[in-house]
N, C-alpha and C positions, 0 to 999 in steps of 0.2 A: 532424966534430962542429961544430955551429952553436950560436951563442948566439941564441936566439929571443926577441925582444921581443914579447909578446902584448898587444895592446890589446883590451879587452873590458869588459863591464858589471860594475859593482859594485852595481847595483840589486838589492834583495832580493825584490821581488814580481814575478818573471818566470816564464815557463813552464819547467817542469822539463826540457824538451827542450834548452834552452840550457845548463843546468847539465851535462847529459849530454854535449853537444858539448864544453864546456870540459874536462870530465874526460877525454874521449877525446883531446883535444889534449895535455893535460898528460901523459897516459900515453905518447903517442907521443914527446913530448919526452924523457921519461925512458928509455924502452926504446930509443930511437935514440941514446942517449949524448950528447944535447944538453944545453945549459944554458938556464935560463929567466931572463928579465928581466921583471918585472911591476911594476904600480903599487903593490905593497906592501900590498894589502888582503887579508883572509882571508875575506871574505864573497862571496856570489854567484859569478859566473863567474870573477872574479879569484881568489878563494880556491880554487875547484874546480880550476883549472888548476895552481896552485901545489902544492896537496896531492897531486894525482895525479902531477905531475912528481917531487916529492920521494919519494913512495912507490915510484917506479920508478927511482930512482937519480940524478935530475938535481940539480945544484947550482942553488939558487934565490937570486936577488938581487931584493929588493923595494925600491922607492924611493917614499916617501910623504911628502907635506908634513905637518908637525906638526898643522896645523889640520884635516886629514882623518882623523887617527888615531881620533877618537871615532866618525866616520861610517862609514869603511871598515874599522874595527877592524883595526889593524895586524897584519900576519902575523908574529907573534913567533916562529913556527917556521921562518921563512926562514933559509937558511944565512947570508945577509947581509941585514940590514934597515937601510936608510939613511933617516934622517928629515931632511928638508930644510925650508927656510923657504917656498919658493914652488913653484908649478906649473911655472914656467920652469926652475927648478933640477931638478925631478923629470924633466922631459922631456929636459933636457940630459944628465943622468946615464944615463937609459934609452937615449937615442940613442947615447951614447958607448960603452956596453957591448954594444949590439946588433950582430949580424951580419946579421940579417934581421928584418923586421917582419911579424907575422902578425895580421891584423885579424879579430876575431870580431864578432858583433852587439853593439851597445852604444848608449849615449845620446850626449849632446852632448860629453862628455869624450872618448869613444872617437872620435867624428867629428873633433874638433879634433886629436887625436893623429894619426889616420889622414891627414887632409888635410895636416898639416905634414910628415909623413914622405914622403908622395907628392909634394908640391910640391917639397920640397928635392931629392928624387931626380930628378924631371923636369928640374930646373934644373942638375943636375950637381954639387950640393953634397955629395952622398955617393953611394956605389955599392951601397947596401944594398937588396936587393929588398923590395918591398912586396906582400904577398899578402893578398887579401881572401877569407876562407873563408865561403861563403854557401850552405850546403846546403838551407836552407828558403825561399830567395827573399826574405829580409829586406831585402836591398839593391836589389832590382829597381826600386823607385820612384826611388832615388838614381841608378841607372844610366840611367834614362829622362831624368832631369833633366840629368845630365852630357852625355848625347847631344844634348839640346836646346842646352846651352851650347856644344858643339862646332859644331853647325849654325849658331849665332848668331855664331860666331867668338871666343868667350870662352875656350875651352879648345883647346889644340893637339891635333890628332889623335895626334901623337907621344907626348904625355904619356899619353893614353888607352891607346895600344898598349903602353906601358911597364908599366902596372899589371897585375898578375896577378890574375885573378878566377877562383876555382875553386869547385866545388860539393861536394867531398869532402875528408875528412882525408887520404886517400891521395894525392889530387892535390896538396894543399898540401905534404905531406912529400916527394913526388917532386921538387918545386921546391926545397925546403929542402936535400934531400940530393943533388940532382943536381949 
């Protein structure tokens, strides 16, 4: 059993396919006997992951800064909902409870969480895998940019090789459960 920390969007005006992906991920977390750590919102992808995980038996921990409660609409149905003061406290608690990080499509908040988890993993500050699930090619422009950063000498090839980039929920859960 893994404790899966999911980074994903809380934006409400997104394509329904992203919500379906989040629901599928939450379902797999629950049916696989895993636990979920999330950003504590009940809207958009974040909410879809948490609802599906709970519906399929997962324990859910949500961590949300109090100033985001009105925007991300706090997930009051979470098994545990922790309201913190700052984004840094949020990330620290999410990181502390995570066994693995799973990154879905999202905006700048998702990117910030993803890059911090990946950077600290590549520097040996934790040993928790970082998996980016990208079935629709959302992250392809980012991979091209990172490849250019590697070619320019700004990113170590070893850091790039450490990152798990997968195209399906099945591939992601093979890594999580492997």
